[in-house]
VOPAGU-2260 file (C-alpha; in pm, 1 decimal, decimal comma):
REM VOPAGU-2260
SITE   aa  ch    i         X         Y         Z
SITE  UNK   A    0    1906,4   -2618,7    -189,7
SITE  UNK   A    1    2047,6   -2299,9    -279,7
SITE  UNK   A    2    1725,0   -2194,6    -520,5
SITE  UNK   A    3    1469,4   -2456,5    -543,1
SITE  UNK   A    4    1115,7   -2422,3    -786,9
SITE  UNK   A    5     799,8   -2616,0    -722,5
SITE  UNK   A    6     601,1   -2677,0   -1041,8
SITE  UNK   A    7     249,8   -2803,5   -1068,5
SITE  UNK   A    8     291,9   -3132,9   -1315,3
SITE  UNK   A    9     -62,8   -3105,1   -1428,6
SITE  UNK   A   10    -356,6   -2895,1   -1549,5
SITE  UNK   A   11    -316,8   -2762,3   -1150,8
SITE  UNK   A   12    -499,0   -2879,6    -802,5
SITE  UNK   A   13    -139,2   -3073,7    -773,2
SITE  UNK   A   14    -163,9   -3034,9    -388,4
SITE  UNK   A   15     138,6   -2844,8    -421,3
SITE  UNK   A   16      81,7   -2631,7    -128,5
SITE  UNK   A   17     153,2   -2934,7      78,3
SITE  UNK   A   18     463,7   -2992,5    -119,0
SITE  UNK   A   19     551,0   -2597,6     -75,1
SITE  UNK   A   20     525,7   -2623,6     304,6
SITE  UNK   A   21     729,1   -2939,0     362,4
SITE  UNK   A   22    1017,2   -2808,3     142,5
SITE  UNK   A   23     961,2   -2460,9     294,7
SITE  UNK   A   24    1104,8   -2595,6     642,4
SITE  UNK   A   25    1470,2   -2517,2     456,5
SITE  UNK   A   26    1387,0   -2198,8     301,5
SITE  UNK   A   27    1476,6   -1850,5     414,2
SITE  UNK   A   28    1246,5   -1695,0     101,6
SITE  UNK   A   29     934,7   -1874,1     -10,9
SITE  UNK   A   30     832,5   -1684,0    -321,6
SITE  UNK   A   31     489,7   -1649,8    -586,7
SITE  UNK   A   32     630,7   -1602,2    -870,6
SITE  UNK   A   33     314,0   -1602,9   -1135,9
SITE  UNK   A   34     -81,2   -1609,0   -1090,6
SITE  UNK   A   35    -321,8   -1496,4    -847,8
SITE  UNK   A   36    -643,9   -1541,4    -631,7
SITE  UNK   A   37    -705,2   -1805,7    -907,5
SITE  UNK   A   38    -506,8   -2033,3    -744,8
SITE  UNK   A   39    -557,5   -2226,1    -404,7
SITE  UNK   A   40    -330,7   -2385,6    -214,6
SITE  UNK   A   41    -476,1   -2605,6     119,0
SITE  UNK   A   42    -214,0   -2684,6     405,8
SITE  UNK   A   43    -301,7   -2921,5     668,1
SITE  UNK   A   44     -95,1   -2906,6    1024,0
SITE  UNK   A   45    -132,1   -3057,3    1343,7
SITE  UNK   A   46    -527,4   -3105,0    1245,0
SITE  UNK   A   47    -587,6   -2701,4    1154,4
SITE  UNK   A   48    -640,9   -2639,8     779,0
SITE  UNK   A   49    -455,4   -2329,2     615,0
SITE  UNK   A   50    -611,7   -2183,5     278,4
SITE  UNK   A   51    -352,9   -1977,7      59,6
SITE  UNK   A   52    -416,0   -1832,7    -270,4
SITE  UNK   A   53    -228,8   -1512,0    -265,1
SITE  UNK   A   54       6,3   -1524,3      40,7
SITE  UNK   A   55     303,8   -1833,5     -16,6
SITE  UNK   A   56     209,7   -2129,9     197,5
SITE  UNK   A   57     537,4   -2102,0     299,4
SITE  UNK   A   58     485,6   -1865,7     554,6
SITE  UNK   A   59     376,8   -2125,7     835,2
SITE  UNK   A   60     756,4   -2143,8     886,9
SITE  UNK   A   61     877,5   -1902,0    1138,2
SITE  UNK   A   62    1242,7   -1876,9     954,9
SITE  UNK   A   63    1079,0   -1832,9     619,3
SITE  UNK   A   64    1024,9   -1480,3     452,0
SITE  UNK   A   65     714,1   -1488,5     251,5
SITE  UNK   A   66     741,9   -1292,0     -92,6
SITE  UNK   A   67     467,8   -1186,4    -358,4
SITE  UNK   A   68     638,9   -1116,0    -608,9
SITE  UNK   A   69     652,9    -883,0    -944,7
SITE  UNK   A   70     534,2   -1215,7   -1170,5
SITE  UNK   A   71     209,2   -1183,0    -940,4
SITE  UNK   A   72    -149,1   -1003,1    -989,1
SITE  UNK   A   73    -296,2    -952,0    -631,7
SITE  UNK   A   74    -681,5    -842,6    -603,4
SITE  UNK   A   75    -640,8    -614,8    -298,2
SITE  UNK   A   76   -1026,2    -766,0    -134,2
SITE  UNK   A   77    -864,0   -1140,8    -176,3
SITE  UNK   A   78    -554,3   -1027,4     -43,0
SITE  UNK   A   79    -671,2    -863,6     264,8
SITE  UNK   A   80    -981,4   -1117,4     353,2
SITE  UNK   A   81    -691,7   -1375,1     304,9
SITE  UNK   A   82    -455,9   -1254,8     528,5
SITE  UNK   A   83    -736,4   -1146,3     775,8
SITE  UNK   A   84    -833,3   -1552,3     813,6
SITE  UNK   A   85    -482,2   -1630,0     847,1
SITE  UNK   A   86    -420,4   -1376,1    1128,3
SITE  UNK   A   87    -737,0   -1489,6    1327,8
SITE  UNK   A   88    -569,2   -1805,5    1285,4
SITE  UNK   A   89    -218,2   -1742,5    1448,4
SITE  UNK   A   90      -0,5   -1668,9    1118,7
SITE  UNK   A   91     217,6   -1402,5    1166,0
SITE  UNK   A   92     240,2   -1160,5     892,9
SITE  UNK   A   93     514,3    -966,4     945,3
SITE  UNK   A   94     742,0   -1185,8     712,3
SITE  UNK   A   95     590,0   -1097,5     434,9
SITE  UNK   A   96     692,2    -900,3     138,3
SITE  UNK   A   97     496,6    -763,3    -189,6
SITE  UNK   A   98     691,8    -693,1    -499,1
SITE  UNK   A   99     650,6    -302,4    -580,3
SITE  UNK   A  100     553,7    -433,7    -931,6
SITE  UNK   A  101     310,1    -651,9    -878,9
SITE  UNK   A  102      25,7    -553,7   -1131,0
SITE  UNK   A  103    -345,3    -506,4    -929,2
SITE  UNK   A  104    -621,7    -728,2   -1055,7
SITE  UNK   A  105    -906,2    -420,0   -1002,0
SITE  UNK   A  106   -1260,4    -438,7   -1021,0
SITE  UNK   A  107   -1351,3    -350,5   -1373,3
SITE  UNK   A  108   -1107,3    -638,8   -1445,3
SITE  UNK   A  109   -1331,9    -911,1   -1255,1
SITE  UNK   A  110   -1591,8    -754,1   -1444,5
SITE  UNK   A  111   -1467,7    -806,3   -1809,5
SITE  UNK   A  112   -1370,5   -1164,5   -1716,7
SITE  UNK   A  113   -1708,4   -1277,8   -1629,0
SITE  UNK   A  114   -1873,8   -1003,2   -1907,2
SITE  UNK   A  115   -1640,3   -1201,3   -2179,8
SITE  UNK   A  116   -1670,5   -1574,3   -1998,2
SITE  UNK   A  117   -2035,0   -1493,2   -2048,6
SITE  UNK   A  118   -2096,6   -1414,9   -2389,7
SITE  UNK   A  119   -1795,6   -1676,5   -2503,7
SITE  UNK   A  120   -1958,5   -1920,5   -2791,1
SITE  UNK   A  121   -1700,1   -2174,1   -2655,8
SITE  UNK   A  122   -1631,8   -2061,1   -2260,6
SITE  UNK   A  123   -1271,0   -2140,9   -2182,0
SITE  UNK   A  124   -1361,8   -2207,2   -1782,8
SITE  UNK   A  125   -1180,8   -1942,8   -1618,6
SITE  UNK   A  126   -1221,7   -1839,4   -1235,7
SITE  UNK   A  127   -1375,8   -1534,8   -1339,0
SITE  UNK   A  128   -1110,3   -1367,7   -1098,2
SITE  UNK   A  129   -1025,3   -1133,2   -1369,1
SITE  UNK   A  130    -677,4   -1305,7   -1393,5
SITE  UNK   A  131    -689,4   -1273,2   -1771,1
SITE  UNK   A  132    -788,7    -898,8   -1819,6
SITE  UNK   A  133    -507,6    -840,1   -1597,5
SITE  UNK   A  134    -232,9    -995,8   -1766,6
SITE  UNK   A  135    -392,0    -820,2   -2050,5
SITE  UNK   A  136    -322,8    -452,1   -1882,8
SITE  UNK   A  137       4,3    -544,6   -1835,1
SITE  UNK   A  138      73,1    -643,9   -2192,0
SITE  UNK   A  139     -71,8    -307,3   -2294,0
SITE  UNK   A  140     109,4    -115,7   -2083,8
SITE  UNK   A  141    -196,9      23,6   -1910,2
SITE  UNK   A  142    -207,7    -175,9   -1579,8
SITE  UNK   A  143    -203,8     -53,7   -1192,3
SITE  UNK   A  144     106,8    -177,6   -1019,9
SITE  UNK   A  145     169,6    -174,5    -613,6
SITE  UNK   A  146     449,6     129,4    -645,1
SITE  UNK   A  147      95,4     307,6    -824,6
SITE  UNK   A  148    -109,5     241,2    -516,8
SITE  UNK   A  149     178,5     356,6    -292,5
SITE  UNK   A  150     119,7     707,7    -446,0
SITE  UNK   A  151    -202,6     817,8    -410,3
SITE  UNK   A  152    -241,3    1079,0    -659,5
SITE  UNK   A  153     -34,2     864,5    -933,6
SITE  UNK   A  154    -287,6     587,9    -816,9
SITE  UNK   A  155    -568,1     817,4    -937,5
SITE  UNK   A  156    -414,3     910,4   -1268,7
SITE  UNK   A  157    -363,4     535,5   -1369,5
SITE  UNK   A  158    -692,1     437,1   -1264,2
SITE  UNK   A  159    -849,1     757,9   -1424,8
SITE  UNK   A  160    -639,0     695,6   -1750,0
SITE  UNK   A  161    -737,1     270,7   -1835,0
SITE  UNK   A  162   -1089,3     412,1   -1695,8
SITE  UNK   A  163   -1110,1     573,4   -2026,0
SITE  UNK   A  164   -1031,7     270,0   -2236,7
SITE  UNK   A  165   -1208,6      44,7   -2024,5
SITE  UNK   A  166   -1545,4     225,4   -1965,9
SITE  UNK   A  167   -1584,8     244,0   -2301,4
SITE  UNK   A  168   -1600,1    -134,4   -2365,4
SITE  UNK   A  169   -1833,2    -208,6   -2061,1
SITE  UNK   A  170   -2075,3      -5,1   -2159,8
SITE  UNK   A  171   -2102,9     -31,3   -2531,7
SITE  UNK   A  172   -1998,7    -360,1   -2610,6
SITE  UNK   A  173   -2136,8    -537,9   -2294,7
SITE  UNK   A  174   -2412,3    -330,8   -2172,6
SITE  UNK   A  175   -2297,7    -295,1   -1836,3
SITE  UNK   A  176   -2270,1     -45,3   -1618,3
SITE  UNK   A  177   -1910,4     147,5   -1657,3
SITE  UNK   A  178   -1699,0     207,4   -1314,5
SITE  UNK   A  179   -1715,9     486,3   -1140,8
SITE  UNK   A  180   -1336,3     621,6   -1107,7
SITE  UNK   A  181   -1410,1     837,9    -799,2
SITE  UNK   A  182   -1562,4     533,8    -583,0
SITE  UNK   A  183   -1286,6     290,4    -666,4
SITE  UNK   A  184   -1050,6     535,8    -585,8
SITE  UNK   A  185   -1190,2     584,0    -261,1
SITE  UNK   A  186   -1222,2     237,9    -210,4
SITE  UNK   A  187    -844,9     148,4    -232,2
SITE  UNK   A  188    -696,4     438,1     -25,8
SITE  UNK   A  189    -707,0     157,1     266,2
SITE  UNK   A  190    -589,3     -84,5     121,3
SITE  UNK   A  191    -270,8     127,2      32,1
SITE  UNK   A  192    -230,6     130,3     406,3
SITE  UNK   A  193    -242,9    -276,7     427,4
SITE  UNK   A  194      23,1    -332,0     167,2
SITE  UNK   A  195     259,9     -37,4     253,1
SITE  UNK   A  196     437,3    -203,9     570,4
SITE  UNK   A  197     533,7    -535,3     305,0
SITE  UNK   A  198     577,7    -329,3     -37,6
SITE  UNK   A  199     951,3    -341,0    -140,6
SITE  UNK   A  200    1182,3    -386,4    -394,7
SITE  UNK   A  201    1125,0    -790,8    -472,9
SITE  UNK   A  202    1403,5    -827,9    -800,3
SITE  UNK   A  203    1707,5    -711,5    -527,8
SITE  UNK   A  204    1610,8    -851,9    -232,5
SITE  UNK   A  205    1621,0   -1204,3    -393,1
SITE  UNK   A  206    1912,3   -1160,8    -577,8
SITE  UNK   A  207    2082,7   -1032,0    -305,6
SITE  UNK   A  208    1970,3   -1346,8    -110,1
SITE  UNK   A  209    2053,7   -1549,3    -430,8
SITE  UNK   A  210    2406,4   -1441,4    -441,1
SITE  UNK   A  211    2447,0   -1488,4     -26,4
SITE  UNK   A  212    2341,0   -1840,6    -118,1
SITE  UNK   A  213    2071,7   -1867,6     107,4
SITE  UNK   A  214    1803,4   -2114,5       0,4
SITE  UNK   A  215    1503,9   -1964,2    -185,2
SITE  UNK   A  216    1182,5   -2181,1    -261,9
SITE  UNK   A  217    1015,2   -2034,5    -575,4
SITE  UNK   A  218     627,1   -2135,4    -550,6
SITE  UNK   A  219     402,6   -2218,9    -872,7
SITE  UNK   A  220      81,5   -2145,1    -972,8
SITE  UNK   A  221    -132,3   -2373,5   -1196,7
SITE  UNK   A  222      27,7   -2625,2   -1342,6
SITE  UNK   A  223     264,5   -2698,5   -1653,7
SITE  UNK   A  224     -78,6   -2786,0   -1944,4
SITE  UNK   A  225    -191,9   -2475,8   -1794,0
SITE  UNK   A  226      53,8   -2280,1   -1900,6
SITE  UNK   A  227      39,1   -1980,8   -2195,6
SITE  UNK   A  228     235,6   -2104,8   -2409,2
SITE  UNK   A  229     316,0   -2506,5   -2328,4
SITE  UNK   A  230      -8,8   -2546,0   -2222,4
SITE  UNK   A  231    -361,0   -2631,8   -2431,7
SITE  UNK   A  232    -432,7   -2293,5   -2586,6
SITE  UNK   A  233    -693,8   -2116,4   -2543,4
SITE  UNK   A  234    -773,2   -2330,8   -2215,3
SITE  UNK   A  235    -496,1   -2266,4   -2034,9
SITE  UNK   A  236    -405,9   -1962,4   -1802,1
SITE  UNK   A  237    -303,2   -1664,5   -1868,6
SITE  UNK   A  238     104,5   -1654,8   -1708,6
SITE  UNK   A  239     361,4   -1885,8   -1740,8
SITE  UNK   A  240     347,7   -2180,7   -1426,4
SITE  UNK   A  241     650,5   -2331,6   -1600,9
SITE  UNK   A  242     959,9   -2314,2   -1445,5
SITE  UNK   A  243    1107,9   -2070,1   -1679,6
SITE  UNK   A  244     844,3   -1823,7   -1575,5
SITE  UNK   A  245    1002,1   -1862,0   -1230,3
SITE  UNK   A  246    1331,9   -1684,2   -1351,2
SITE  UNK   A  247    1073,6   -1452,8   -1509,5
SITE  UNK   A  248     799,4   -1398,3   -1223,7
SITE  UNK   A  249    1123,8   -1312,9    -946,8
SITE  UNK   A  250    1449,0   -1144,9   -1153,2
SITE  UNK   A  251    1643,0   -1444,8   -1038,1
SITE  UNK   A  252    1831,1   -1556,4   -1292,1
SITE  UNK   A  253    1814,3   -1926,6   -1481,3
SITE  UNK   A  254    2116,9   -2053,7   -1344,7
SITE  UNK   A  255    2034,5   -1979,4   -1045,4
SITE  UNK   A  256    1809,7   -2274,9    -997,0
SITE  UNK   A  257    1934,8   -2602,4    -858,1
SITE  UNK   A  258    1636,6   -2787,6    -808,1
SITE  UNK   A  259    1308,9   -2850,0   -1003,4
SITE  UNK   A  260    1062,0   -2995,9    -840,2
SITE  UNK   A  261     712,5   -3157,2    -999,2
SITE  UNK   A  262     400,2   -3218,7    -838,3
SITE  UNK   A  263     212,5   -3467,6   -1013,3
SITE  UNK   A  264    -121,1   -3658,8    -873,6
SITE  UNK   A  265    -159,0   -4013,5    -856,2
SITE  UNK   A  266    -373,2   -3971,4   -1123,9
SITE  UNK   A  267    -553,4   -3667,8   -1342,9
SITE  UNK   A  268    -766,8   -3371,7   -1290,1
SITE  UNK   A  269    -893,3   -3095,3   -1455,2
SITE  UNK   A  270   -1109,9   -2804,0   -1383,7
SITE  UNK   A  271   -1271,7   -2600,2   -1656,6
SITE  UNK   A  272   -1333,2   -2634,4   -2022,0
SITE  UNK   A  273   -1031,6   -2808,6   -2249,9
SITE  UNK   A  274    -980,4   -3114,2   -2353,2
SITE  UNK   A  275    -871,4   -3433,6   -2146,9
SITE  UNK   A  276    -794,5   -3770,1   -2315,1
SITE  UNK   A  277    -787,4   -3959,1   -1986,6
SITE  UNK   A  278   -1110,2   -3779,0   -1818,9
SITE  UNK   A  279   -1364,2   -4103,9   -1680,3
SITE  UNK   A  280   -1709,9   -3950,2   -1657,7
SITE  UNK   A  281   -1812,0   -4313,7   -1491,2
SITE  UNK   A  282   -1912,1   -4440,2   -1129,5
SITE  UNK   A  283   -1502,5   -4448,4   -1172,7
SITE  UNK   A  284   -1452,6   -4088,3   -1173,1
SITE  UNK   A  285   -1697,2   -4032,3    -917,6
SITE  UNK   A  286   -1502,1   -4243,4    -675,8
SITE  UNK   A  287   -1189,9   -4116,3    -724,7
SITE  UNK   A  288   -1357,4   -3749,5    -726,0
SITE  UNK   A  289   -1543,9   -3894,3    -402,8
SITE  UNK   A  290   -1249,4   -4016,7    -246,3
SITE  UNK   A  291    -972,3   -3735,5    -354,4
SITE  UNK   A  292   -1246,0   -3483,1    -216,9
SITE  UNK   A  293   -1218,2   -3339,8    -599,0
SITE  UNK   A  294   -1359,4   -2965,8    -539,0
SITE  UNK   A  295   -1139,3   -2625,8    -599,6
SITE  UNK   A  296   -1016,9   -2484,9    -311,8
SITE  UNK   A  297   -1052,1   -2136,1    -477,3
SITE  UNK   A  298   -1397,8   -2210,2    -675,4
SITE  UNK   A  299   -1560,0   -2503,8    -527,7
SITE  UNK   A  300   -1568,6   -2639,1    -817,0
SITE  UNK   A  301   -1611,0   -3077,3    -905,1
SITE  UNK   A  302   -1298,8   -3117,7   -1036,0
SITE  UNK   A  303   -1286,3   -3359,6   -1396,1
SITE  UNK   A  304   -1123,0   -3717,5   -1334,8
SITE  UNK   A  305    -902,5   -3916,9   -1473,7
SITE  UNK   A  306    -677,1   -4208,1   -1499,4
SITE  UNK   A  307    -299,7   -4071,0   -1465,2
SITE  UNK   A  308    -182,2   -3961,0   -1793,6
SITE  UNK   A  309     146,5   -4040,8   -1780,9
SITE  UNK   A  310     216,5   -3880,0   -2205,2
SITE  UNK   A  311      89,9   -3541,2   -2030,9
SITE  UNK   A  312     338,6   -3600,0   -1785,4
SITE  UNK   A  313     667,5   -3709,9   -1909,5
SITE  UNK   A  314     610,5   -3366,9   -2138,2
SITE  UNK   A  315     570,3   -3176,0   -1818,0
SITE  UNK   A  316     896,9   -3296,1   -1752,7
SITE  UNK   A  317    1076,2   -3263,8   -2005,5
SITE  UNK   A  318     953,9   -2874,5   -2048,3
SITE  UNK   A  319    1050,5   -2779,7   -1687,0
SITE  UNK   A  320    1371,1   -3021,5   -1654,6
SITE  UNK   A  321    1256,6   -3169,1   -1338,5
SITE  UNK   A  322    1537,4   -3326,7   -1129,6
SITE  UNK   A  323    1253,6   -3456,8    -855,4
SITE  UNK   A  324     884,6   -3563,4    -896,6
SITE  UNK   A  325     663,0   -3584,5    -590,4
SITE  UNK   A  326     382,8   -3799,9    -645,1
SITE  UNK   A  327      40,5   -3665,2    -376,1
SITE  UNK   A  328    -258,4   -3848,9    -310,3
SITE  UNK   A  329    -128,1   -4195,7    -370,7
SITE  UNK   A  330    -374,2   -4297,7     -89,0
SITE  UNK   A  331    -678,2   -4208,4    -319,2
SITE  UNK   A  332    -627,1   -4470,7    -541,7
SITE  UNK   A  333    -664,5   -4745,6    -269,1
SITE  UNK   A  334    -929,3   -4998,3    -300,9
SITE  UNK   A  335    -912,0   -5058,1    -647,4
SITE  UNK   A  336    -820,7   -5408,3    -815,3
SITE  UNK   A  337    -673,3   -5263,7   -1122,1
SITE  UNK   A  338    -555,7   -4895,6   -1226,6
SITE  UNK   A  339    -499,1   -4788,4   -1572,6
SITE  UNK   A  340    -245,4   -4529,7   -1683,1
SITE  UNK   A  341    -222,9   -4386,2   -2026,3
SITE  UNK   A  342      77,5   -4446,7   -2191,5
SITE  UNK   A  343      22,2   -4307,6   -2586,8
SITE  UNK   A  344    -239,9   -4166,6   -2779,4
SITE  UNK   A  345    -410,3   -4333,3   -3107,5
SITE  UNK   A  346    -476,9   -3992,8   -3326,1
SITE  UNK   A  347    -608,9   -4044,2   -3679,9
SITE  UNK   A  348    -432,0   -4454,1   -3687,0
SITE  UNK   A  349    -152,6   -4322,0   -3550,2
SITE  UNK   A  350      28,0   -4418,3   -3233,0
SITE  UNK   A  351     232,7   -4148,4   -3042,3
SITE  UNK   A  352     416,7   -4116,4   -2721,3
SITE  UNK   A  353     417,7   -3719,4   -2761,0
SITE  UNK   A  354     161,7   -3493,0   -2561,9
SITE  UNK   A  355      -6,9   -3270,9   -2835,9
SITE  UNK   A  356     -73,0   -2928,9   -2666,6
SITE  UNK   A  357    -314,5   -2804,1   -2971,3
SITE  UNK   A  358    -651,7   -2804,0   -2782,1
SITE  UNK   A  359    -864,0   -2930,0   -3117,9
SITE  UNK   A  360    -577,2   -3209,3   -3210,6
SITE  UNK   A  361    -560,9   -3313,1   -2864,1
SITE  UNK   A  362    -988,2   -3362,3   -2833,7
SITE  UNK   A  363    -915,1   -3625,5   -3137,7
SITE  UNK   A  364    -668,7   -3791,7   -2925,6
SITE  UNK   A  365    -774,3   -4139,1   -2780,8
SITE  UNK   A  366    -543,8   -4262,6   -2472,7
SITE  UNK   A  367    -368,3   -4610,9   -2496,6
SITE  UNK   A  368    -382,3   -4747,7   -2146,8
SITE  UNK   A  369    -160,8   -5056,8   -1959,4
SITE  UNK   A  370    -312,1   -5166,2   -1696,8
SITE  UNK   A  371    -159,1   -5238,9   -1358,4
SITE  UNK   A  372    -267,8   -5423,4   -1018,8
SITE  UNK   A  373    -405,7   -5234,8    -746,8
SITE  UNK   A  374    -398,5   -5292,4    -370,2
SITE  UNK   A  375    -657,2   -5297,1    -133,8
SITE  UNK   A  376    -460,2   -5159,0     152,3
SITE  UNK   A  377    -519,6   -4815,9     295,8
SITE  UNK   A  378    -153,1   -4615,4     310,9
SITE  UNK   A  379    -220,5   -4346,1     511,7
SITE  UNK   A  380      -1,3   -4460,4     799,0
SITE  UNK   A  381     263,9   -4563,9     566,3
SITE  UNK   A  382     608,4   -4343,2     625,8
SITE  UNK   A  383     846,2   -4570,5     455,7
SITE  UNK   A  384     898,8   -4712,6      84,8
SITE  UNK   A  385     919,0   -5050,3     237,5
SITE  UNK   A  386     557,4   -4983,2     427,6
SITE  UNK   A  387     352,4   -4956,7     140,2
SITE  UNK   A  388     164,3   -5247,9     -83,7
SITE  UNK   A  389     408,2   -5433,2    -324,8
SITE  UNK   A  390     172,0   -5352,3    -645,3
SITE  UNK   A  391     193,2   -4958,4    -487,6
SITE  UNK   A  392     572,9   -4908,3    -511,1
SITE  UNK   A  393     539,1   -5061,1    -850,1
SITE  UNK   A  394     244,6   -4839,3    -898,1
SITE  UNK   A  395     567,2   -4546,0    -829,6
SITE  UNK   A  396     790,8   -4702,4   -1047,2
SITE  UNK   A  397     646,8   -4750,2   -1319,3
SITE  UNK   A  398     579,2   -4377,0   -1319,4
SITE  UNK   A  399     922,3   -4262,9   -1237,9
SITE  UNK   A  400    1088,6   -4493,7   -1552,0
SITE  UNK   A  401     771,5   -4400,2   -1778,6
SITE  UNK   A  402     834,6   -4026,7   -1692,2
SITE  UNK   A  403    1250,4   -3976,6   -1658,6
SITE  UNK   A  404    1245,5   -3846,3   -1300,8
SITE  UNK   A  405    1295,6   -3963,1    -981,4
SITE  UNK   A  406    1032,7   -3938,2    -746,5
SITE  UNK   A  407    1173,1   -3818,0    -380,2
SITE  UNK   A  408     867,8   -3749,6    -194,4
SITE  UNK   A  409     503,5   -3947,0    -211,6
SITE  UNK   A  410     212,4   -3778,1     -13,1
SITE  UNK   A  411     -61,5   -4010,3     108,7
SITE  UNK   A  412    -264,0   -3733,9     295,8
SITE  UNK   A  413    -332,1   -3411,7     351,3
SITE  UNK   A  414     -82,6   -3357,0     675,2
SITE  UNK   A  415     264,8   -3295,2     635,2
SITE  UNK   A  416     341,6   -3630,7     854,3
SITE  UNK   A  417     117,8   -3856,0     582,5
SITE  UNK   A  418     422,9   -3814,7     365,1
SITE  UNK   A  419     715,5   -4082,3     289,5
SITE  UNK   A  420    1067,5   -3920,2     136,2
SITE  UNK   A  421    1270,8   -4103,7    -115,6
């Protein structure tokens, strides 16, 4: 393994949590490198369901140290709630580490996110978790980090400084109640003691491990098509979910990366606003949504559903340099006589196989479909490729050939055991 990365190959929600859990059995470190509590990973083990938002899902493996790296932004309220829930389920958090450079999502970030989203003429469809404003403060160099939290006086100074800039906006622009600095500082004092046992210098921890050749698994959040630079801007997240973002978020050098896993559903989904060429708004879309239980782990919102967009998936493979592809939720497509896959776009009368990240232009694209034969059999009990129906194998082969990355894992259900290794 050496250093491997797991990347969402679509608009997020690709079942990365299960793939990370499967690969983490061989890892010494499992590391979240970007995003915040807007992420949602669900892992099912021996009939138990575990939900992760900030803590790496690899913590379920006793040999793995779970790391929240400096590229992540952390909502302490969400972290404490998640940690408490996992401990009730018997998860050992003693192997958790949190970077001193992790930026904190504060109450004013969540408030500003909600106020901004409510007043936009064209909404982005954010989770309203304060992720964007947190990364904005990071770029403006007024962010509050874990290292600040652990020094009470320093934390108070940082909070007072940032509220001098944020409160006038909250009060004068949005006509909302400003944040009380003293109350916020008092609220966060207990959080410092919750975080202190886990805090460490993560870049050196991981660089040392990489130099020793220890297996490290880097866990992404969201997906390639939501990347701040390479996604469908402005309908994107505020960080870099792509493989290159793993280096930025952890301090591990690019030449250390050995495997880059792309995770894609056997169909396509999207949450929130933004163009979606293959979206299905009919009974077929409802059928896929219900079979796939396409409702957000974090927000509970119904996901938009569509046929598999191979143009977008091929783009993700090229941007990230996938060395392996994991196809998930293949079982959801059982029962269809025919399956459509998008192999090109029609834009102003011209056919193109290139994904167009510019949102207004992509919104004008019409999908060009190829129809493949479906299969009636349920496949949740299949454990090898040979056990799959011939048409299911042909569907996977078509994906592999179009995208140009080898399929090495196929998920046919939520459980760990419902996996085909290729």
